[in-house]
Structure formats: C-alpha cells, structure tokens
N, CA, C and O atoms as a GROMACS GRO file, in nm:
protein
  300
    1MET      N    1  23.832  11.150   8.632
    1MET     CA    2  23.954  11.165   8.710
    1MET      C    3  24.054  11.248   8.629
    1MET      O    4  24.079  11.220   8.512
    2ASN      N    5  24.109  11.348   8.692
    2ASN     CA    6  24.201  11.439   8.625
    2ASN      C    7  24.346  11.401   8.659
    2ASN      O    8  24.396  11.437   8.766
    3ILE      N    9  24.412  11.330   8.569
    3ILE     CA   10  24.550  11.285   8.592
    3ILE      C   11  24.646  11.399   8.564
    3ILE      O   12  24.639  11.462   8.458
    4ASP      N   13  24.736  11.427   8.659
    4ASP     CA   14  24.832  11.536   8.642
    4ASP      C   15  24.960  11.491   8.571
    4ASP      O   16  25.023  11.569   8.500
    5LYS      N   17  24.996  11.363   8.590
    5LYS     CA   18  25.119  11.311   8.528
    5LYS      C   19  25.101  11.162   8.503
    5LYS      O   20  25.040  11.092   8.584
    6GLU      N   21  25.155  11.114   8.392
    6GLU     CA   22  25.145  10.972   8.360
    6GLU      C   23  25.284  10.916   8.332
    6GLU      O   24  25.365  10.976   8.262
    7LEU      N   25  25.309  10.797   8.389
    7LEU     CA   26  25.436  10.727   8.368
    7LEU      C   27  25.410  10.596   8.296
    7LEU      O   28  25.321  10.520   8.334
    8ASP      N   29  25.487  10.570   8.192
    8ASP     CA   30  25.479  10.443   8.122
    8ASP      C   31  25.600  10.360   8.164
    8ASP      O   32  25.712  10.387   8.121
    9THR      N   33  25.577  10.258   8.247
    9THR     CA   34  25.687  10.173   8.293
    9THR      C   35  25.674  10.032   8.236
    9THR      O   36  25.725   9.936   8.294
   10ARG      N   37  25.605  10.020   8.123
   10ARG     CA   38  25.589   9.889   8.059
   10ARG      C   39  25.726   9.830   8.026
   10ARG      O   40  25.815   9.900   7.977
   11GLY      N   41  25.741   9.701   8.054
   11GLY     CA   42  25.867   9.632   8.024
   11GLY      C   43  25.969   9.640   8.137
   11GLY      O   44  26.071   9.571   8.133
   12LEU      N   45  25.942   9.723   8.237
   12LEU     CA   46  26.034   9.736   8.351
   12LEU      C   47  25.986   9.646   8.465
   12LEU      O   48  25.866   9.636   8.491
   13ASN      N   49  26.080   9.582   8.532
   13ASN     CA   50  26.045   9.496   8.646
   13ASN      C   51  26.080   9.564   8.776
   13ASN      O   52  26.158   9.660   8.779
   14CYS      N   53  26.022   9.514   8.883
   14CYS     CA   54  26.046   9.563   9.019
   14CYS      C   55  26.197   9.573   9.042
   14CYS      O   56  26.269   9.482   9.004
   15PRO      N   57  26.246   9.677   9.102
   15PRO     CA   58  26.175   9.789   9.166
   15PRO      C   59  26.162   9.913   9.078
   15PRO      O   60  26.123  10.019   9.128
   16LEU      N   61  26.194   9.904   8.949
   16LEU     CA   62  26.197  10.024   8.864
   16LEU      C   63  26.065  10.101   8.856
   16LEU      O   64  26.068  10.224   8.865
   17PRO      N   65  25.949  10.036   8.840
   17PRO     CA   66  25.825  10.116   8.839
   17PRO      C   67  25.805  10.197   8.967
   17PRO      O   68  25.760  10.312   8.962
   18ILE      N   69  25.838  10.138   9.081
   18ILE     CA   70  25.825  10.208   9.210
   18ILE      C   71  25.924  10.324   9.218
   18ILE      O   72  25.888  10.434   9.260
   19LEU      N   73  26.048  10.300   9.178
   19LEU     CA   74  26.150  10.406   9.184
   19LEU      C   75  26.114  10.523   9.095
   19LEU      O   76  26.130  10.639   9.134
   20LYS      N   77  26.064  10.495   8.975
   20LYS     CA   78  26.024  10.602   8.884
   20LYS      C   79  25.903  10.678   8.939
   20LYS      O   80  25.894  10.800   8.925
   21ALA      N   81  25.810  10.606   9.000
   21ALA     CA   82  25.693  10.670   9.061
   21ALA      C   83  25.735  10.759   9.177
   21ALA      O   84  25.685  10.871   9.192
   22LYS      N   85  25.827  10.710   9.258
   22LYS     CA   86  25.876  10.787   9.373
   22LYS      C   87  25.938  10.918   9.328
   22LYS      O   88  25.913  11.023   9.386
   23LYS      N   89  26.020  10.910   9.223
   23LYS     CA   90  26.086  11.030   9.169
   23LYS      C   91  25.981  11.128   9.114
   23LYS      O   92  25.989  11.248   9.138
   24ALA      N   93  25.885  11.075   9.040
   24ALA     CA   94  25.781  11.160   8.981
   24ALA      C   95  25.698  11.229   9.090
   24ALA      O   96  25.665  11.347   9.078
   25LEU      N   97  25.666  11.156   9.195
   25LEU     CA   98  25.584  11.214   9.304
   25LEU      C   99  25.657  11.328   9.374
   25LEU      O  100  25.593  11.424   9.418
   26THR      N  101  25.789  11.319   9.386
   26THR     CA  102  25.863  11.427   9.452
   26THR      C  103  25.857  11.557   9.372
   26THR      O  104  25.876  11.665   9.428
   27GLU      N  105  25.831  11.546   9.241
   27GLU     CA  106  25.825  11.664   9.155
   27GLU      C  107  25.682  11.719   9.144
   27GLU      O  108  25.658  11.817   9.074
   28MET      N  109  25.587  11.655   9.213
   28MET     CA  110  25.447  11.694   9.204
   28MET      C  111  25.400  11.764   9.331
   28MET      O  112  25.462  11.751   9.437
   29GLY      N  113  25.291  11.837   9.317
   29GLY     CA  114  25.234  11.906   9.432
   29GLY      C  115  25.137  11.818   9.508
   29GLY      O  116  25.087  11.719   9.456
   30SER      N  117  25.110  11.856   9.631
   30SER     CA  118  25.018  11.782   9.716
   30SER      C  119  24.879  11.775   9.651
   30SER      O  120  24.827  11.876   9.605
   31GLY      N  121  24.821  11.654   9.650
   31GLY     CA  122  24.688  11.636   9.594
   31GLY      C  123  24.686  11.603   9.446
   31GLY      O  124  24.581  11.568   9.392
   32GLN      N  125  24.801  11.613   9.379
   32GLN     CA  126  24.805  11.581   9.237
   32GLN      C  127  24.803  11.430   9.216
   32GLN      O  128  24.845  11.354   9.303
   33LEU      N  129  24.755  11.388   9.098
   33LEU     CA  130  24.741  11.246   9.068
   33LEU      C  131  24.846  11.198   8.969
   33LEU      O  132  24.873  11.264   8.868
   34LEU      N  133  24.904  11.084   9.000
   34LEU     CA  134  25.004  11.019   8.914
   34LEU      C  135  24.948  10.885   8.868
   34LEU      O  136  24.904  10.804   8.950
   35LYS      N  137  24.949  10.863   8.737
   35LYS     CA  138  24.905  10.736   8.680
   35LYS      C  139  25.029  10.661   8.633
   35LYS      O  140  25.110  10.715   8.558
   36VAL      N  141  25.043  10.536   8.678
   36VAL     CA  142  25.156  10.452   8.639
   36VAL      C  143  25.102  10.330   8.565
   36VAL      O  144  25.016  10.258   8.616
   37VAL      N  145  25.155  10.308   8.444
   37VAL     CA  146  25.116  10.190   8.365
   37VAL      C  147  25.234  10.095   8.364
   37VAL      O  148  25.345  10.133   8.326
   38SER      N  149  25.211   9.971   8.406
   38SER     CA  150  25.316   9.872   8.421
   38SER      C  151  25.274   9.739   8.360
   38SER      O  152  25.155   9.711   8.346
   39THR      N  153  25.372   9.658   8.323
   39THR     CA  154  25.343   9.522   8.278
   39THR      C  155  25.392   9.420   8.379
   39THR      O  156  25.381   9.299   8.357
   40ASP      N  157  25.447   9.467   8.490
   40ASP     CA  158  25.498   9.379   8.596
   40ASP      C  159  25.381   9.332   8.684
   40ASP      O  160  25.318   9.413   8.752
   41ALA      N  161  25.354   9.202   8.681
   41ALA     CA  162  25.242   9.147   8.758
   41ALA      C  163  25.255   9.174   8.907
   41ALA      O  164  25.153   9.184   8.976
   42GLY      N  165  25.376   9.185   8.959
   42GLY     CA  166  25.398   9.212   9.100
   42GLY      C  167  25.374   9.357   9.138
   42GLY      O  168  25.375   9.391   9.256
   43SER      N  169  25.353   9.442   9.039
   43SER     CA  170  25.339   9.585   9.068
   43SER      C  171  25.214   9.617   9.149
   43SER      O  172  25.211   9.715   9.222
   44THR      N  173  25.110   9.535   9.137
   44THR     CA  174  24.988   9.560   9.214
   44THR      C  175  25.018   9.555   9.363
   44THR      O  176  24.982   9.646   9.438
   45ARG      N  177  25.084   9.450   9.404
   45ARG     CA  178  25.123   9.435   9.545
   45ARG      C  179  25.226   9.541   9.585
   45ARG      O  180  25.220   9.597   9.694
   46ASP      N  181  25.321   9.567   9.496
   46ASP     CA  182  25.427   9.664   9.524
   46ASP      C  183  25.371   9.804   9.548
   46ASP      O  184  25.414   9.873   9.640
   47PHE      N  185  25.276   9.846   9.464
   47PHE     CA  186  25.220   9.981   9.481
   47PHE      C  187  25.133   9.992   9.605
   47PHE      O  188  25.124  10.100   9.665
   48GLN      N  189  25.069   9.882   9.645
   48GLN     CA  190  24.992   9.884   9.770
   48GLN      C  191  25.086   9.907   9.888
   48GLN      O  192  25.057   9.989   9.976
   49ALA      N  193  25.198   9.836   9.890
   49ALA     CA  194  25.297   9.851   9.998
   49ALA      C  195  25.361   9.990   9.993
   49ALA      O  196  25.382  10.053  10.097
   50PHE      N  197  25.392  10.037   9.873
   50PHE     CA  198  25.455  10.168   9.856
   50PHE      C  199  25.364  10.279   9.912
   50PHE      O  200  25.412  10.368   9.982
   51ALA      N  201  25.235  10.271   9.881
   51ALA     CA  202  25.141  10.373   9.930
   51ALA      C  203  25.134  10.373  10.082
   51ALA      O  204  25.132  10.478  10.145
   52LYS      N  205  25.130  10.253  10.139
   52LYS     CA  206  25.124  10.240  10.285
   52LYS      C  207  25.249  10.299  10.351
   52LYS      O  208  25.240  10.368  10.452
   53GLN      N  209  25.364  10.271  10.293
   53GLN     CA  210  25.492  10.316  10.351
   53GLN      C  211  25.515  10.466  10.337
   53GLN      O  212  25.574  10.529  10.424
   54THR      N  213  25.467  10.524  10.226
   54THR     CA  214  25.499  10.665  10.198
   54THR      C  215  25.389  10.762  10.238
   54THR      O  216  25.413  10.883  10.246
   55GLY      N  217  25.268  10.711  10.263
   55GLY     CA  218  25.158  10.800  10.299
   55GLY      C  219  25.086  10.858  10.178
   55GLY      O  220  24.990  10.934  10.194
   56ASN      N  221  25.131  10.823  10.057
   56ASN     CA  222  25.059  10.864   9.938
   56ASN      C  223  24.937  10.772   9.924
   56ASN      O  224  24.942  10.656   9.962
   57GLU      N  225  24.828  10.826   9.871
   57GLU     CA  226  24.704  10.749   9.864
   57GLU      C  227  24.693  10.674   9.731
   57GLU      O  228  24.709  10.733   9.624
   58LEU      N  229  24.666  10.544   9.739
   58LEU     CA  230  24.644  10.464   9.620
   58LEU      C  231  24.495  10.475   9.586
   58LEU      O  232  24.411  10.415   9.652
   59ILE      N  233  24.464  10.553   9.484
   59ILE     CA  234  24.327  10.584   9.447
   59ILE      C  235  24.262  10.468   9.372
   59ILE      O  236  24.146  10.434   9.397
   60GLU      N  237  24.337  10.408   9.279
   60GLU     CA  238  24.277  10.307   9.192
   60GLU      C  239  24.384  10.212   9.140
   60GLU      O  240  24.498  10.252   9.115
   61GLN      N  241  24.345  10.086   9.122
   61GLN     CA  242  24.429   9.987   9.055
   61GLN      C  243  24.338   9.907   8.962
   61GLN      O  244  24.229   9.866   9.001
   62GLN      N  245  24.384   9.886   8.841
   62GLN     CA  246  24.306   9.803   8.749
   62GLN      C  247  24.398   9.734   8.650
   62GLN      O  248  24.511   9.777   8.626
   63THR      N  249  24.347   9.626   8.593
   63THR     CA  250  24.421   9.551   8.492
   63THR      C  251  24.346   9.567   8.360
   63THR      O  252  24.226   9.539   8.352
   64VAL      N  253  24.418   9.611   8.258
   64VAL     CA  254  24.360   9.628   8.125
   64VAL      C  255  24.450   9.552   8.028
   64VAL      O  256  24.559   9.598   7.994
   65GLY      N  257  24.404   9.436   7.986
   65GLY     CA  258  24.488   9.351   7.900
   65GLY      C  259  24.611   9.308   7.978
   65GLY      O  260  24.600   9.248   8.085
   66ALA      N  261  24.728   9.338   7.924
   66ALA     CA  262  24.855   9.302   7.989
   66ALA      C  263  24.906   9.414   8.079
   66ALA      O  264  25.010   9.400   8.143
   67ASP      N  265  24.832   9.525   8.085
   67ASP     CA  266  24.876   9.642   8.162
   67ASP      C  267  24.813   9.646   8.301
   67ASP      O  268  24.695   9.615   8.319
   68PHE      N  269  24.894   9.684   8.397
   68PHE     CA  270  24.848   9.708   8.534
   68PHE      C  271  24.854   9.860   8.555
   68PHE      O  272  24.960   9.921   8.540
   69ILE      N  273  24.741   9.919   8.588
   69ILE     CA  274  24.732  10.063   8.600
   69ILE      C  275  24.712  10.102   8.747
   69ILE      O  276  24.624  10.049   8.815
   70HIS      N  277  24.794  10.195   8.791
   70HIS     CA  278  24.791  10.241   8.931
   70HIS      C  279  24.778  10.392   8.930
   70HIS      O  280  24.848  10.462   8.857
   71VAL      N  281  24.687  10.443   9.013
   71VAL     CA  282  24.671  10.587   9.027
   71VAL      C  283  24.699  10.624   9.173
   71VAL      O  284  24.633  10.575   9.264
   72LEU      N  285  24.798  10.710   9.191
   72LEU     CA  286  24.839  10.754   9.324
   72LEU      C  287  24.810  10.902   9.343
   72LEU      O  288  24.824  10.981   9.249
   73LYS      N  289  24.770  10.938   9.463
   73LYS     CA  290  24.749  11.079   9.497
   73LYS      C  291  24.862  11.123   9.589
   73LYS      O  292  24.884  11.064   9.694
   74ARG      N  293  24.931  11.227   9.546
   74ARG     CA  294  25.046  11.280   9.624
   74ARG      C  295  24.997  11.334   9.757
   74ARG      O  296  24.899  11.408   9.763
   75ARG      N  297  25.067  11.295   9.864
   75ARG     CA  298  25.026  11.342   9.997
   75ARG      C  299  25.064  11.487  10.018
   75ARG      O  300  25.037  11.543  10.124
   0.00000   0.00000   0.00000
C-alpha cells in the first residue's frame, strides 16, 4: 500500500483525530491515501462514521499495540 500522507494523532481525543484528518484530506488529490495513527479507542467507530458521511473510502483499520491505524482513500 502506497501511503501519500501520514498523520500522528496519538494522545489526541475525539474529535481532534477526525478534524485533523478532514483538513489533511482537503489538501490531497482524489485517490490518494491518508494514514492516521491514533490512541483514542473510539477512533475506530469515529472513522467508520466519518467515511460514511464524507464519501471517502475507509480502506483499512487495525490495532497495533496501543495504536489504532486508519487508512482513508480521498474521494
């Protein structure tokens, strides 16, 4: 997977990871991939809802240790 941009939102709680992802996506081109690393346990559910609402595609979600990793594809 070729990630175009990565955001480290560790230590930030909802809604900050979503807001930072939203801002980053507006600066990206269609089809580009954004990887967001978060420590907020609620971010898994939040990014699922965010993708549904915005039309951006949620490609992957995984948990690695204390990190929740989300990969979004810009619509």
